C-alpha positions, -999 to +999 in steps of 0.1 A: +019+154+115+030+116+119+058+103+104+057+087+068+055+052+069+060+025+044+030+002+030+045-031+013+031-042-016+038-083-023+053-093-054+032-115-077+048-146-064+044-151-025+053-188-026+084-203-016+102-182+012+082-153+007+068-156+043+102-153+057+111-124+036+080-104+047+089-112+082+123-100+082+110-067+062+089-058+089+112-066+116+139-046+099+119-014+106+099-017+138+069+008+135+078+017+098+061-011+081+023-003+089+005-021+060+008-048+036-009-056+005-016-087-011-013-088-046-018-117-068-030-124-102-048-148-121-052-176-093-085-190-078-094-177-042-090-209-028-053-209-036-050-173-031-064-180+005-039-207+010-010-182+000-024-155+020-029-176+056+009-174+066+014-139+054-020-127+073-004-145+105+027-126+102+011-095+097-015-099+124+015-108+146+033-075+144+004-054+142+004-047+102-024-038+079-034-070+060-051-053+027-061-076-005-057-056-037-088-054-060-108-082-045-136-071-022-148-108-022-115-123-014-109-097+011-143-110+028-130-145+030-097-138+044-113-112+070-087-092+060-080-057+074-092-037+043-091-038+005-072-017-018-094-006-050-083+005-086-104+029-105-123-001-118-123-027-091-157-014-073-171+013-051-156+024-016-195+021-005-199-014-016-167-024+003-180-009+033-210-025+030-195-060+025-161-055+049-178-037+077-168-005+092-135-012+106-123-020+074-095-002+057-106+009+025-078+024-001-084+039-034-062+047-063-064+083-079-038+083-102-028+119-106-065+129-103-076+153-073-112+148-086-110+109-084-093+116-047-123+140-034-147+112-049-129+087-029-128+104+003-164+115+000-172+079-010-157+069+027-124+059+017-096+053+046-067+062+025-063+074-011-032+064-033-018+087-059+010+078-086+032+063-103+054+091-091+087+074-108+087+048-137+080+013-119+090-021-127+061-038-108+032-021-129+029-001-158+013+032-156+008+062-181-001+086-148+026+107-136+013+131-104+033+161-096+046+163-061+020+194-056-007+168-052+004+156-023+010+190-007-024+199-017-041+167-004-023+167+029-030+202+037-065+201+028-077+168+040-074+146+072-076+111+052-040+097+048-023+095+011+000+070-004+028+077-029+032+048-053+053+038-082+092+033-084+098+046-051+134+039-037+154+051-010+171+071-034+140+092-045+115+091-015+128+124+002+107+146-018+077+124-016+079+127+024+085+161+022+054+170-001+033+155+027+028+113+017+017+099+049+028+065+033+051+051+005+039+021-012+071+003-023+076-031-039+103-039-061+126-014-043+121-043-013+120-073-029+142-073-057+173-074-035+181-078+003+146-066+020+160-063+055+185-036+042+160-019+020+136-013+049+167+002+066+177+023+038+140+037+033+141+043+071+175+065+072+160+087+043+124+091+059+143+100+087+166+126+070+135+141+052 
């Protein structure tokens, strides 16, 4: 089994010095941060593309997958590495058709084994379960048990992502249960991003 890795999710504001912060976070844990999700709301595609450009370049330079949240059209426009779909954001099959065979397509499955199996059958490259803990980034009424990670990782080859309020202090049980990736946002960006990545690295290694 490969070691658990970090999947960074952007704050809603990626302007200003955010590109430098992203680079610091990636460089703080070489090989640990392997994906970055570009998650912005309420701006048009032109503005989104402008904000994405420096972040995409940083990801490319560090071999980090650049994933667009919710928006297949924007992912295609940017030539992103993939797209992350919520339950209402379109079908993996459509995303595959638009973005091609190489694209990484992820699907939010909340606490549902059924959604996860459907996503896998539809060609998703990873499934995301959560929120495991209270999150300041996004409200969620779904609270999966750790058992869903064990179930998935024992039965399926497709990687699973744990999401929702994950911090260095609470991540160990998720790693032990079989999460391939920890999707983290607030725990990284609400403080010193480099220190946070290092703290995650220590806890993942300890698990």
